[in-house]
Backbone of each chain as nested JSON, in Angstrom:
{
  "chains": [
    {"id": "A", "residues": [
      {"number": 1, "name": "MET", "atoms": {"N": [-2.123, 1.419, -1.712], "CA": [-1.637, -0.034, -1.637], "C": [-3.202, -0.756, -1.221]}},
      {"number": 2, "name": "ILE", "atoms": {"N": [-3.193, -1.763, -1.659], "CA": [-4.368, -2.516, -1.216], "C": [-3.96, -3.705, -0.443]}},
      {"number": 3, "name": "PHE", "atoms": {"N": [-5.045, -4.399, 0.511], "CA": [-4.692, -5.526, 0.733], "C": [-4.799, -6.71, 0.066]}},
      {"number": 4, "name": "ALA", "atoms": {"N": [-4.139, -8.004, 0.424], "CA": [-4.682, -9.221, -0.413], "C": [-3.898, -10.372, -0.041]}},
      {"number": 5, "name": "ARG", "atoms": {"N": [-4.747, -11.751, -0.245], "CA": [-3.951, -12.87, 0.171], "C": [-3.315, -13.463, -0.898]}},
      {"number": 6, "name": "VAL", "atoms": {"N": [-2.744, -14.145, -0.734], "CA": [-1.777, -14.799, -2.14], "C": [-2.716, -16.306, -2.382]}},
      {"number": 7, "name": "VAL", "atoms": {"N": [-3.233, -16.208, -3.016], "CA": [-4.026, -17.68, -3.319], "C": [-3.457, -18.691, -4.422]}},
      {"number": 8, "name": "GLY", "atoms": {"N": [-2.558, -18.123, -5.213], "CA": [-1.85, -19.292, -6.164], "C": [-0.455, -18.415, -6.907]}},
      {"number": 9, "name": "THR", "atoms": {"N": [-0.258, -19.295, -7.867], "CA": [0.738, -18.932, -8.69], "C": [0.802, -18.909, -10.448]}},
      {"number": 10, "name": "VAL", "atoms": {"N": [1.103, -17.877, -11.024], "CA": [0.954, -17.79, -12.415], "C": [2.175, -18.176, -12.899]}},
      {"number": 11, "name": "VAL", "atoms": {"N": [2.207, -19.45, -13.867], "CA": [3.426, -19.766, -14.361], "C": [2.92, -19.342, -15.895]}},
      {"number": 12, "name": "ALA", "atoms": {"N": [4.219, -18.499, -16.35], "CA": [4.084, -17.987, -17.786], "C": [5.729, -18.256, -18.547]}},
      {"number": 13, "name": "THR", "atoms": {"N": [5.308, -19.156, -19.723], "CA": [6.928, -19.583, -20.42], "C": [6.701, -18.489, -21.372]}},
      {"number": 14, "name": "GLN", "atoms": {"N": [6.658, -18.191, -22.076], "CA": [6.374, -17.02, -23.325], "C": [5.902, -15.503, -22.296]}},
      {"number": 15, "name": "LYS", "atoms": {"N": [6.793, -14.985, -22.902], "CA": [6.434, -13.557, -21.64], "C": [7.155, -12.063, -22.065]}},
      {"number": 16, "name": "ASP", "atoms": {"N": [7.172, -11.253, -21.907], "CA": [8.133, -10.271, -22.501], "C": [9.646, -10.401, -21.293]}},
      {"number": 17, "name": "GLU", "atoms": {"N": [10.341, -10.392, -22.63], "CA": [11.971, -10.739, -21.952], "C": [11.986, -9.835, -20.526]}},
      {"number": 18, "name": "ASN", "atoms": {"N": [11.298, -8.373, -20.083], "CA": [11.593, -8.017, -18.966], "C": [10.814, -8.55, -17.714]}},
      {"number": 19, "name": "LEU", "atoms": {"N": [10.152, -9.577, -18.124], "CA": [9.531, -10.089, -17.325], "C": [10.122, -11.595, -16.495]}},
      {"number": 20, "name": "ASN", "atoms": {"N": [11.106, -11.854, -17.397], "CA": [11.932, -13.178, -16.781], "C": [12.56, -13.013, -15.537]}},
      {"number": 21, "name": "GLY", "atoms": {"N": [12.299, -14.29, -14.764], "CA": [12.919, -14.326, -13.124], "C": [12.049, -13.57, -12.526]}},
      {"number": 22, "name": "LEU", "atoms": {"N": [10.939, -13.048, -12.767], "CA": [10.127, -12.539, -11.809], "C": [8.927, -13.861, -11.612]}},
      {"number": 23, "name": "LYS", "atoms": {"N": [8.757, -13.564, -10.226], "CA": [7.275, -14.723, -9.652], "C": [6.348, -13.984, -9.576]}},
      {"number": 24, "name": "LEU", "atoms": {"N": [5.192, -14.322, -10.391], "CA": [3.898, -13.572, -10.777], "C": [3.102, -14.961, -9.661]}},
      {"number": 25, "name": "LEU", "atoms": {"N": [2.471, -13.743, -8.862], "CA": [1.303, -14.321, -7.54], "C": [0.065, -13.978, -8.177]}},
      {"number": 26, "name": "LEU", "atoms": {"N": [-0.723, -14.844, -7.986], "CA": [-2.28, -14.544, -8.279], "C": [-2.82, -14.21, -6.519]}},
      {"number": 27, "name": "CYS", "atoms": {"N": [-3.422, -12.895, -6.342], "CA": [-3.907, -12.663, -5.591], "C": [-5.414, -12.337, -5.376]}},
      {"number": 28, "name": "ARG", "atoms": {"N": [-5.792, -12.472, -3.88], "CA": [-7.071, -12.044, -4.359], "C": [-7.592, -11.024, -2.878]}},
      {"number": 29, "name": "GLU", "atoms": {"N": [-7.784, -9.694, -3.633], "CA": [-8.366, -8.615, -2.815], "C": [-9.165, -8.714, -1.769]}},
      {"number": 30, "name": "ALA", "atoms": {"N": [-8.49, -8.024, -0.544], "CA": [-9.292, -8.204, 0.821], "C": [-9.294, -6.571, 1.771]}},
      {"number": 31, "name": "ASP", "atoms": {"N": [-10.211, -6.583, 2.531], "CA": [-10.229, -5.466, 3.455], "C": [-9.067, -5.514, 4.41]}},
      {"number": 32, "name": "HIS", "atoms": {"N": [-9.155, -4.592, 5.274], "CA": [-7.601, -4.37, 6.35], "C": [-8.167, -4.974, 7.086]}},
      {"number": 33, "name": "SER", "atoms": {"N": [-9.536, -5.978, 7.554], "CA": [-9.805, -6.602, 8.369], "C": [-9.036, -8.362, 7.857]}},
      {"number": 34, "name": "GLY", "atoms": {"N": [-8.733, -8.055, 6.418], "CA": [-9.049, -9.747, 6.013], "C": [-9.753, -10.435, 5.735]}},
      {"number": 35, "name": "SER", "atoms": {"N": [-11.1, -10.031, 5.233], "CA": [-12.028, -10.613, 4.648], "C": [-11.944, -9.871, 3.279]}},
      {"number": 36, "name": "LEU", "atoms": {"N": [-12.159, -11.268, 2.663], "CA": [-11.586, -11.347, 1.138], "C": [-12.745, -10.619, 0.226]}},
      {"number": 37, "name": "LEU", "atoms": {"N": [-12.542, -10.051, -0.82], "CA": [-13.421, -9.31, -1.921], "C": [-13.013, -10.213, -3.111]}},
      {"number": 38, "name": "ASN", "atoms": {"N": [-14.218, -9.779, -4.053], "CA": [-14.152, -10.391, -4.787], "C": [-13.38, -9.694, -6.097]}},
      {"number": 39, "name": "ALA", "atoms": {"N": [-12.414, -9.547, -6.191], "CA": [-11.47, -9.02, -7.425], "C": [-9.985, -9.885, -7.08]}},
      {"number": 40, "name": "TYR", "atoms": {"N": [-9.619, -9.939, -8.127], "CA": [-7.825, -10.907, -7.879], "C": [-7.308, -10.108, -9.017]}},
      {"number": 41, "name": "HIS", "atoms": {"N": [-5.982, -10.452, -8.538], "CA": [-5.001, -9.687, -9.148], "C": [-3.668, -10.312, -9.553]}},
      {"number": 42, "name": "VAL", "atoms": {"N": [-3.087, -10.253, -10.327], "CA": [-1.799, -11.0, -10.606], "C": [-0.692, -9.92, -10.717]}},
      {"number": 43, "name": "ALA", "atoms": {"N": [0.128, -10.024, -9.355], "CA": [0.96, -9.215, -8.606], "C": [2.158, -9.95, -8.939]}},
      {"number": 44, "name": "VAL", "atoms": {"N": [3.345, -9.03, -9.387], "CA": [5.011, -9.134, -9.186], "C": [5.27, -9.501, -8.109]}},
      {"number": 45, "name": "ASP", "atoms": {"N": [5.752, -10.495, -7.362], "CA": [6.561, -11.127, -5.814], "C": [8.26, -9.968, -5.696]}},
      {"number": 46, "name": "ALA", "atoms": {"N": [7.902, -8.969, -4.617], "CA": [9.082, -8.15, -4.592], "C": [9.572, -8.913, -3.324]}},
      {"number": 47, "name": "VAL", "atoms": {"N": [8.886, -9.139, -2.317], "CA": [9.366, -9.516, -0.726], "C": [9.386, -11.045, -0.052]}},
      {"number": 48, "name": "GLN", "atoms": {"N": [9.318, -11.896, -1.906], "CA": [9.657, -13.532, -1.025], "C": [8.296, -14.056, -0.317]}},
      {"number": 49, "name": "ALA", "atoms": {"N": [6.613, -13.351, -1.0], "CA": [6.028, -14.031, -0.512], "C": [5.341, -15.387, -0.624]}},
      {"number": 50, "name": "GLY", "atoms": {"N": [4.363, -15.784, -0.359], "CA": [3.992, -17.012, -0.757], "C": [2.657, -17.585, -0.193]}},
      {"number": 51, "name": "GLU", "atoms": {"N": [1.85, -18.466, -0.47], "CA": [0.754, -18.887, -0.873], "C": [0.175, -18.531, 0.663]}},
      {"number": 52, "name": "GLY", "atoms": {"N": [-1.014, -18.416, 1.012], "CA": [-1.423, -17.718, 2.186], "C": [-1.07, -16.569, 2.668]}},
      {"number": 53, "name": "ASP", "atoms": {"N": [0.12, -15.926, 2.133], "CA": [0.106, -14.972, 3.018], "C": [-0.503, -13.694, 2.446]}},
      {"number": 54, "name": "PHE", "atoms": {"N": [-0.642, -12.813, 3.636], "CA": [-1.598, -11.38, 3.735], "C": [-0.525, -10.556, 3.221]}},
      {"number": 55, "name": "VAL", "atoms": {"N": [-0.626, -9.551, 1.957], "CA": [-0.018, -8.799, 1.354], "C": [-0.173, -7.361, 1.064]}},
      {"number": 56, "name": "LEU", "atoms": {"N": [0.477, -6.459, 0.616], "CA": [0.199, -5.551, 0.704], "C": [0.576, -5.39, -0.909]}},
      {"number": 57, "name": "ILE", "atoms": {"N": [-0.278, -5.05, -1.74], "CA": [-0.441, -4.756, -2.934], "C": [0.068, -3.259, -3.234]}},
      {"number": 58, "name": "SER", "atoms": {"N": [0.758, -2.48, -4.498], "CA": [1.099, -1.625, -4.695], "C": [0.818, -1.707, -6.463]}},
      {"number": 59, "name": "TYR", "atoms": {"N": [0.16, -0.499, -6.828], "CA": [-0.665, -0.821, -8.136], "C": [-0.248, 0.63, -9.301]}},
      {"number": 60, "name": "GLY", "atoms": {"N": [-0.179, 0.397, -10.445], "CA": [-0.097, 1.521, -11.33], "C": [1.054, 1.576, -11.479]}},
      {"number": 61, "name": "SER", "atoms": {"N": [1.75, 3.015, -11.895], "CA": [3.285, 3.112, -11.889], "C": [4.192, 2.954, -11.094]}},
      {"number": 62, "name": "SER", "atoms": {"N": [3.282, 3.446, -10.129], "CA": [4.23, 2.881, -8.321], "C": [4.818, 1.638, -8.296]}},
      {"number": 63, "name": "ALA", "atoms": {"N": [4.022, 0.659, -8.733], "CA": [4.301, -0.47, -9.058], "C": [6.297, -0.93, -9.61]}},
      {"number": 64, "name": "ARG", "atoms": {"N": [6.552, -0.267, -10.673], "CA": [7.562, -0.542, -11.102], "C": [9.023, -0.152, -10.14]}},
      {"number": 65, "name": "MET", "atoms": {"N": [8.05, 1.113, -8.799], "CA": [9.45, 0.915, -8.249], "C": [10.264, -0.041, -7.038]}},
      {"number": 66, "name": "THR", "atoms": {"N": [10.88, -0.672, -7.879], "CA": [10.759, -1.998, -6.669], "C": [12.455, -2.552, -7.769]}},
      {"number": 67, "name": "ASP", "atoms": {"N": [13.121, -3.13, -6.926], "CA": [14.069, -3.022, -7.785], "C": [13.986, -4.455, -8.481]}},
      {"number": 68, "name": "VAL", "atoms": {"N": [13.024, -5.208, -8.432], "CA": [13.065, -6.288, -9.621], "C": [12.059, -5.876, -10.52]}},
      {"number": 69, "name": "THR", "atoms": {"N": [11.29, -4.301, -10.645], "CA": [10.335, -4.508, -11.406], "C": [10.96, -2.954, -11.955]}},
      {"number": 70, "name": "ARG", "atoms": {"N": [12.196, -2.752, -11.675], "CA": [11.994, -1.45, -12.235], "C": [12.065, -0.997, -13.861]}},
      {"number": 71, "name": "ARG", "atoms": {"N": [12.555, -1.873, -14.714], "CA": [12.094, -2.084, -16.066], "C": [10.977, -2.919, -16.465]}},
      {"number": 72, "name": "ALA", "atoms": {"N": [10.346, -3.82, -15.786], "CA": [9.376, -4.589, -16.502], "C": [7.891, -3.965, -16.216]}},
      {"number": 73, "name": "PRO", "atoms": {"N": [7.597, -4.469, -17.406], "CA": [6.179, -3.839, -17.901], "C": [4.787, -4.662, -16.978]}},
      {"number": 74, "name": "VAL", "atoms": {"N": [4.68, -3.91, -15.727], "CA": [3.737, -4.616, -14.685], "C": [3.264, -3.402, -13.84]}},
      {"number": 75, "name": "ASP", "atoms": {"N": [1.948, -3.699, -13.66], "CA": [1.086, -2.912, -12.832], "C": [0.888, -3.102, -11.421]}},
      {"number": 76, "name": "ALA", "atoms": {"N": [1.565, -4.252, -10.77], "CA": [0.928, -4.636, -9.443], "C": [2.067, -5.339, -8.923]}},
      {"number": 77, "name": "VAL", "atoms": {"N": [2.459, -4.956, -8.062], "CA": [3.665, -5.698, -6.83], "C": [3.029, -5.75, -5.397]}},
      {"number": 78, "name": "ILE", "atoms": {"N": [3.788, -6.669, -5.04], "CA": [3.662, -7.201, -3.594], "C": [4.941, -6.502, -3.265]}},
      {"number": 79, "name": "MET", "atoms": {"N": [4.909, -5.816, -2.167], "CA": [5.922, -4.543, -1.367], "C": [5.92, -4.702, -0.184]}},
      {"number": 80, "name": "ALA", "atoms": {"N": [5.129, -5.415, 0.394], "CA": [5.279, -5.898, 1.571], "C": [4.206, -7.372, 2.638]}},
      {"number": 81, "name": "ILE", "atoms": {"N": [4.557, -7.988, 3.307], "CA": [4.158, -9.088, 4.065], "C": [3.434, -8.105, 5.679]}},
      {"number": 82, "name": "VAL", "atoms": {"N": [2.096, -8.591, 5.516], "CA": [1.538, -7.726, 6.805], "C": [1.644, -8.617, 7.903]}},
      {"number": 83, "name": "ASP", "atoms": {"N": [2.137, -8.436, 8.913], "CA": [2.158, -9.017, 9.834], "C": [0.665, -8.835, 10.857]}},
      {"number": 84, "name": "ASP", "atoms": {"N": [0.471, -7.752, 11.053], "CA": [-1.033, -7.303, 11.906], "C": [-1.456, -5.875, 11.532]}},
      {"number": 85, "name": "VAL", "atoms": {"N": [-2.731, -5.979, 11.528], "CA": [-3.241, -4.147, 11.133], "C": [-3.936, -4.331, 12.855]}},
      {"number": 86, "name": "GLN", "atoms": {"N": [-3.77, -2.853, 13.105], "CA": [-4.321, -2.608, 14.219], "C": [-4.796, -1.143, 14.054]}},
      {"number": 87, "name": "VAL", "atoms": {"N": [-6.566, -1.431, 13.926], "CA": [-7.421, -0.577, 14.391], "C": [-7.484, 0.545, 15.317]}},
      {"number": 88, "name": "ALA", "atoms": {"N": [-7.186, 1.835, 15.8], "CA": [-7.318, 2.24, 16.519], "C": [-9.334, 2.587, 17.194]}},
      {"number": 89, "name": "GLY", "atoms": {"N": [-9.74, 2.1, 17.655], "CA": [-11.087, 2.363, 18.337], "C": [-11.862, 2.246, 16.972]}},
      {"number": 90, "name": "SER", "atoms": {"N": [-12.877, 3.067, 17.118], "CA": [-14.036, 3.063, 16.04], "C": [-13.691, 4.201, 15.12]}},
      {"number": 91, "name": "PRO", "atoms": {"N": [-13.531, 4.61, 13.771], "CA": [-13.186, 5.433, 13.247], "C": [-14.275, 6.451, 13.666]}},
      {"number": 92, "name": "GLN", "atoms": {"N": [-13.445, 8.564, 13.843], "CA": [-14.299, 9.1, 13.424], "C": [-14.334, 10.142, 12.922]}},
      {"number": 93, "name": "GLY", "atoms": {"N": [-15.285, 10.882, 12.76], "CA": [-14.949, 12.357, 11.558], "C": [-14.051, 12.834, 11.565]}}
    ]},
    {"id": "B", "residues": [
      {"number": 1, "name": "MET", "atoms": {"N": [-4.453, 16.045, -3.541], "CA": [-4.358, 16.002, -1.797], "C": [-5.746, 15.722, -1.466]}},
      {"number": 2, "name": "ARG", "atoms": {"N": [-5.823, 14.508, -0.489], "CA": [-6.987, 14.11, -0.017], "C": [-6.626, 14.759, 1.492]}},
      {"number": 3, "name": "LEU", "atoms": {"N": [-8.28, 14.688, 2.03], "CA": [-7.923, 14.653, 3.84], "C": [-8.647, 13.157, 3.94]}},
      {"number": 4, "name": "GLY", "atoms": {"N": [-7.797, 12.865, 5.382], "CA": [-8.021, 11.496, 5.942], "C": [-7.85, 11.746, 7.227]}},
      {"number": 5, "name": "ARG", "atoms": {"N": [-8.393, 10.393, 8.345], "CA": [-8.063, 10.611, 9.481], "C": [-7.209, 9.384, 9.684]}},
      {"number": 6, "name": "VAL", "atoms": {"N": [-6.368, 9.541, 10.382], "CA": [-5.325, 8.076, 11.188], "C": [-5.92, 7.256, 11.825]}},
      {"number": 7, "name": "ILE", "atoms": {"N": [-6.927, 5.991, 11.372], "CA": [-7.454, 4.95, 12.489], "C": [-6.977, 4.052, 12.72]}},
      {"number": 8, "name": "GLY", "atoms": {"N": [-5.472, 3.385, 12.554], "CA": [-4.659, 2.481, 12.269], "C": [-3.438, 2.512, 11.914]}},
      {"number": 9, "name": "LYS", "atoms": {"N": [-2.926, 0.996, 12.442], "CA": [-1.229, 1.157, 11.774], "C": [-1.422, -0.616, 11.347]}},
      {"number": 10, "name": "VAL", "atoms": {"N": [-0.628, -0.128, 10.031], "CA": [-0.218, -1.834, 9.591], "C": [1.724, -2.322, 9.872]}},
      {"number": 11, "name": "TRP", "atoms": {"N": [1.288, -3.2, 10.34], "CA": [2.594, -3.974, 10.822], "C": [3.022, -4.711, 9.719]}},
      {"number": 12, "name": "ALA", "atoms": {"N": [4.086, -4.635, 9.052], "CA": [4.789, -5.209, 7.96], "C": [6.186, -5.267, 8.323]}},
      {"number": 13, "name": "GLU", "atoms": {"N": [6.59, -6.519, 8.806], "CA": [8.506, -6.657, 9.138], "C": [8.991, -6.634, 8.127]}},
      {"number": 14, "name": "ARG", "atoms": {"N": [8.455, -7.574, 6.834], "CA": [8.859, -7.718, 5.463], "C": [8.401, -6.656, 4.714]}},
      {"number": 15, "name": "LYS", "atoms": {"N": [9.453, -6.225, 4.38], "CA": [8.757, -5.074, 3.132], "C": [9.791, -4.689, 1.972]}},
      {"number": 16, "name": "THR", "atoms": {"N": [9.802, -4.005, 1.113], "CA": [10.965, -3.448, 0.04], "C": [11.732, -2.501, 1.075]}},
      {"number": 17, "name": "GLU", "atoms": {"N": [13.204, -2.662, 0.566], "CA": [14.268, -2.002, 1.027], "C": [14.044, -0.381, 1.023]}},
      {"number": 18, "name": "SER", "atoms": {"N": [13.267, 0.119, 0.5], "CA": [13.27, 1.202, 0.273], "C": [11.683, 1.998, 1.39]}},
      {"number": 19, "name": "LEU", "atoms": {"N": [11.427, 0.983, 1.911], "CA": [10.379, 1.263, 2.869], "C": [10.733, 0.852, 3.981]}},
      {"number": 20, "name": "ARG", "atoms": {"N": [12.085, 0.159, 4.204], "CA": [12.447, -0.063, 5.321], "C": [12.663, 1.67, 6.39]}},
      {"number": 21, "name": "GLY", "atoms": {"N": [11.694, 1.151, 7.922], "CA": [11.513, 2.509, 8.713], "C": [10.582, 3.462, 8.492]}},
      {"number": 22, "name": "CYS", "atoms": {"N": [9.767, 2.723, 7.341], "CA": [8.793, 3.676, 7.291], "C": [7.508, 3.266, 8.246]}},
      {"number": 23, "name": "ARG", "atoms": {"N": [6.778, 4.053, 8.342], "CA": [5.412, 3.411, 8.801], "C": [4.603, 3.515, 7.917]}},
      {"number": 24, "name": "LEU", "atoms": {"N": [3.439, 2.497, 8.289], "CA": [2.629, 2.545, 7.514], "C": [0.946, 2.73, 8.067]}},
      {"number": 25, "name": "LEU", "atoms": {"N": [0.464, 3.3, 7.41], "CA": [-0.902, 3.722, 8.51], "C": [-2.205, 3.262, 8.012]}},
      {"number": 26, "name": "LEU", "atoms": {"N": [-3.383, 3.191, 8.156], "CA": [-4.39, 3.162, 7.821], "C": [-5.054, 4.475, 7.87]}},
      {"number": 27, "name": "VAL", "atoms": {"N": [-5.847, 4.954, 7.015], "CA": [-6.35, 6.094, 6.395], "C": [-7.384, 6.061, 6.011]}},
      {"number": 28, "name": "GLN", "atoms": {"N": [-8.643, 6.905, 7.048], "CA": [-10.246, 6.796, 6.361], "C": [-10.197, 8.218, 5.797]}},
      {"number": 29, "name": "PRO", "atoms": {"N": [-10.568, 7.971, 4.62], "CA": [-10.642, 9.553, 3.579], "C": [-11.446, 9.958, 4.074]}},
      {"number": 30, "name": "LEU", "atoms": {"N": [-11.703, 11.098, 4.326], "CA": [-12.859, 12.066, 4.545], "C": [-13.084, 13.52, 3.91]}},
      {"number": 31, "name": "SER", "atoms": {"N": [-14.701, 13.694, 3.786], "CA": [-14.475, 14.849, 3.042], "C": [-14.233, 16.288, 3.762]}},
      {"number": 32, "name": "SER", "atoms": {"N": [-14.472, 17.18, 3.319], "CA": [-13.993, 18.811, 3.837], "C": [-14.801, 18.625, 5.146]}},
      {"number": 33, "name": "GLU", "atoms": {"N": [-16.29, 18.354, 5.319], "CA": [-17.412, 18.334, 5.896], "C": [-16.858, 17.379, 7.267]}},
      {"number": 34, "name": "GLY", "atoms": {"N": [-16.203, 16.297, 6.831], "CA": [-15.393, 15.411, 7.72], "C": [-16.101, 13.891, 7.675]}},
      {"number": 35, "name": "ARG", "atoms": {"N": [-17.306, 14.009, 6.828], "CA": [-18.247, 12.765, 6.118], "C": [-16.578, 11.961, 6.157]}},
      {"number": 36, "name": "HIS", "atoms": {"N": [-17.338, 10.375, 6.307], "CA": [-16.274, 9.55, 5.694], "C": [-16.88, 9.3, 4.287]}},
      {"number": 37, "name": "GLU", "atoms": {"N": [-15.206, 9.032, 3.377], "CA": [-15.611, 8.604, 1.879], "C": [-14.963, 7.896, 1.65]}},
      {"number": 38, "name": "GLY", "atoms": {"N": [-15.595, 6.399, 1.413], "CA": [-15.167, 5.508, 0.399], "C": [-14.306, 4.535, 1.576]}},
      {"number": 39, "name": "GLY", "atoms": {"N": [-14.014, 3.585, 1.684], "CA": [-12.825, 2.501, 2.316], "C": [-11.861, 3.359, 2.958]}},
      {"number": 40, "name": "PRO", "atoms": {"N": [-11.236, 2.87, 4.207], "CA": [-9.432, 3.093, 4.685], "C": [-9.097, 2.855, 3.527]}},
      {"number": 41, "name": "VAL", "atoms": {"N": [-8.06, 3.361, 3.296], "CA": [-6.707, 3.347, 2.278], "C": [-5.444, 3.079, 3.187]}},
      {"number": 42, "name": "VAL", "atoms": {"N": [-4.449, 2.364, 3.107], "CA": [-3.283, 2.279, 3.529], "C": [-2.109, 3.241, 2.785]}},
      {"number": 43, "name": "ALA", "atoms": {"N": [-1.685, 4.119, 3.648], "CA": [-0.731, 5.391, 3.34], "C": [0.879, 5.173, 3.83]}},
      {"number": 44, "name": "ALA", "atoms": {"N": [1.981, 5.621, 3.304], "CA": [2.976, 5.209, 3.984], "C": [3.26, 6.666, 4.488]}},
      {"number": 45, "name": "ASP", "atoms": {"N": [4.115, 7.105, 5.736], "CA": [4.09, 8.347, 6.611], "C": [5.803, 8.623, 6.404]}},
      {"number": 46, "name": "PRO", "atoms": {"N": [6.357, 9.026, 5.409], "CA": [7.489, 9.541, 5.278], "C": [8.254, 9.78, 6.246]}},
      {"number": 47, "name": "GLN", "atoms": {"N": [7.265, 11.199, 6.589], "CA": [8.547, 12.313, 7.902], "C": [7.975, 11.617, 9.193]}},
      {"number": 48, "name": "ASN", "atoms": {"N": [7.297, 10.143, 9.586], "CA": [6.519, 9.677, 10.729], "C": [5.792, 10.956, 11.312]}},
      {"number": 49, "name": "ILE", "atoms": {"N": [5.077, 11.712, 10.87], "CA": [4.655, 12.915, 11.83], "C": [3.308, 12.282, 11.9]}},
      {"number": 50, "name": "ALA", "atoms": {"N": [2.88, 11.353, 11.55], "CA": [1.095, 10.835, 12.023], "C": [1.067, 10.086, 13.333]}},
      {"number": 51, "name": "GLY", "atoms": {"N": [-0.05, 9.937, 13.748], "CA": [-0.181, 8.784, 14.353], "C": [-1.542, 8.669, 14.764]}},
      {"number": 52, "name": "PRO", "atoms": {"N": [-2.598, 7.376, 15.114], "CA": [-3.725, 6.919, 15.497], "C": [-4.585, 8.145, 15.871]}},
      {"number": 53, "name": "GLY", "atoms": {"N": [-5.966, 8.717, 15.019], "CA": [-6.44, 9.672, 15.357], "C": [-6.267, 11.281, 14.574]}},
      {"number": 54, "name": "ASP", "atoms": {"N": [-5.084, 11.169, 14.597], "CA": [-4.506, 12.494, 13.571], "C": [-5.512, 12.576, 12.472]}},
      {"number": 55, "name": "ARG", "atoms": {"N": [-5.524, 14.011, 12.58], "CA": [-6.308, 14.387, 10.514], "C": [-5.088, 14.812, 9.773]}},
      {"number": 56, "name": "VAL", "atoms": {"N": [-5.312, 14.103, 8.777], "CA": [-3.739, 14.526, 8.232], "C": [-4.399, 14.98, 6.083]}},
      {"number": 57, "name": "VAL", "atoms": {"N": [-3.282, 14.973, 5.467], "CA": [-3.268, 15.062, 4.169], "C": [-2.261, 14.241, 3.76]}},
      {"number": 58, "name": "TYR", "atoms": {"N": [-3.01, 13.615, 2.827], "CA": [-2.018, 12.457, 2.061], "C": [-2.357, 12.943, 0.387]}},
      {"number": 59, "name": "VAL", "atoms": {"N": [-1.362, 12.032, -0.068], "CA": [-1.123, 12.176, -1.705], "C": [-1.17, 11.111, -2.274]}},
      {"number": 60, "name": "THR", "atoms": {"N": [-1.375, 10.725, -3.501], "CA": [-1.733, 9.514, -4.132], "C": [-0.929, 9.535, -5.443]}},
      {"number": 61, "name": "ASN", "atoms": {"N": [-0.46, 8.172, -5.772], "CA": [0.156, 7.396, -6.985], "C": [1.558, 7.877, -7.149]}},
      {"number": 62, "name": "THR", "atoms": {"N": [2.078, 8.832, -8.202], "CA": [3.215, 9.258, -8.214], "C": [3.419, 9.993, -7.539]}},
      {"number": 63, "name": "ASP", "atoms": {"N": [2.538, 11.206, -7.077], "CA": [2.923, 11.953, -6.163], "C": [3.268, 11.589, -4.647]}},
      {"number": 64, "name": "ALA", "atoms": {"N": [2.692, 10.434, -4.615], "CA": [2.938, 9.544, -2.725], "C": [4.478, 9.222, -3.647]}},
      {"number": 65, "name": "VAL", "atoms": {"N": [4.901, 8.621, -4.343], "CA": [6.703, 8.444, -4.603], "C": [7.385, 9.482, -4.279]}},
      {"number": 66, "name": "GLN", "atoms": {"N": [6.898, 10.702, -4.994], "CA": [7.576, 12.104, -5.087], "C": [7.596, 12.499, -3.189]}},
      {"number": 67, "name": "ALA", "atoms": {"N": [6.8, 11.815, -2.216], "CA": [6.676, 12.574, -1.085], "C": [8.33, 11.968, -0.576]}},
      {"number": 68, "name": "PHE", "atoms": {"N": [8.721, 11.38, -0.608], "CA": [10.269, 10.693, -0.18], "C": [11.129, 11.119, -1.207]}},
      {"number": 69, "name": "ALA", "atoms": {"N": [11.993, 12.087, -0.012], "CA": [13.091, 12.612, -0.255], "C": [14.279, 11.759, -0.78]}},
      {"number": 70, "name": "SER", "atoms": {"N": [14.788, 10.695, -0.415], "CA": [15.832, 10.359, -1.13], "C": [15.657, 8.801, -1.522]}},
      {"number": 71, "name": "ALA", "atoms": {"N": [14.262, 8.075, -1.873], "CA": [14.411, 7.271, -2.443], "C": [13.112, 6.805, -3.136]}},
      {"number": 72, "name": "ASP", "atoms": {"N": [12.539, 6.308, -4.352], "CA": [11.347, 6.065, -5.014], "C": [11.002, 4.617, -4.556]}},
      {"number": 73, "name": "PRO", "atoms": {"N": [10.262, 4.691, -3.434], "CA": [9.323, 2.989, -2.733], "C": [8.371, 3.571, -4.027]}},
      {"number": 74, "name": "PRO", "atoms": {"N": [7.264, 1.763, -3.641], "CA": [6.564, 1.404, -4.656], "C": [5.462, 1.736, -3.852]}},
      {"number": 75, "name": "VAL", "atoms": {"N": [4.766, 3.059, -3.673], "CA": [3.613, 3.172, -3.044], "C": [2.565, 3.871, -3.618]}},
      {"number": 76, "name": "ASN", "atoms": {"N": [1.425, 4.018, -2.918], "CA": [0.177, 4.51, -4.117], "C": [-0.706, 5.7, -2.79]}},
      {"number": 77, "name": "ALA", "atoms": {"N": [-0.042, 5.728, -2.009], "CA": [-0.813, 6.845, -0.763], "C": [0.676, 7.207, 0.29]}},
      {"number": 78, "name": "SER", "atoms": {"N": [0.905, 8.758, 0.24], "CA": [2.009, 9.369, 1.434], "C": [1.134, 10.336, 2.382]}},
      {"number": 79, "name": "ILE", "atoms": {"N": [1.354, 10.491, 3.132], "CA": [1.008, 11.502, 4.152], "C": [2.213, 12.697, 4.369]}},
      {"number": 80, "name": "VAL", "atoms": {"N": [1.307, 13.8, 3.916], "CA": [2.638, 15.136, 3.801], "C": [2.101, 16.139, 4.838]}},
      {"number": 81, "name": "GLU", "atoms": {"N": [1.045, 16.106, 5.298], "CA": [0.632, 17.156, 6.101], "C": [0.181, 16.638, 7.7]}},
      {"number": 82, "name": "LEU", "atoms": {"N": [0.158, 17.207, 8.65], "CA": [-1.0, 17.39, 9.811], "C": [-1.665, 18.44, 10.003]}},
      {"number": 83, "name": "VAL", "atoms": {"N": [-3.061, 17.764, 9.786], "CA": [-3.829, 19.053, 9.955], "C": [-4.331, 19.7, 11.101]}},
      {"number": 84, "name": "ASP", "atoms": {"N": [-4.099, 20.906, 11.491], "CA": [-4.516, 21.725, 13.083], "C": [-5.876, 21.93, 12.448]}},
      {"number": 85, "name": "SER", "atoms": {"N": [-6.298, 22.744, 11.58], "CA": [-7.485, 23.093, 11.847], "C": [-8.186, 23.539, 10.463]}},
      {"number": 86, "name": "ILE", "atoms": {"N": [-9.444, 23.236, 10.22], "CA": [-10.016, 23.464, 8.754], "C": [-11.164, 24.975, 8.909]}},
      {"number": 87, "name": "ASP", "atoms": {"N": [-10.873, 26.075, 8.588], "CA": [-12.051, 26.97, 8.673], "C": [-12.881, 26.938, 7.531]}}
    ]}
  ]
}
């Protein structure tokens, strides 16, 4: 899973019929502290996310493992809305 | 399977149904010598066995889905073992 911030909505009228009814969101990848990175992903929304939300995206074949994406040709799904990330001290080896 | 150390927790009240009750942890990947390898990843903990500070073994992608006994959740990494020691 990767962290991302939802930055927009993707509207597409002509698409694979297995994508009908799915909400596509434009997400900008972030690190665990919320700092934005220079990578964007289009992800299907499985948790009623909205613009501005800090989310987790699952990618690859795992992205099809939700009720909304089960038979859809997708490789990224928003599967959690992040409330908080707690880092316990500084990471040690 | 990869080696890592749990360095934190991810709190997410709203997540897909198949992940309800499952903790999500922040894991720093390690080499066998204990050096950091890349940045932290988010891993599910299907057996609820790990906490901050623990050294763990985790699996990725389709294997991460298989680590769950009763559901096929949308995860890319799952913790499968706690490491006691490495010889």
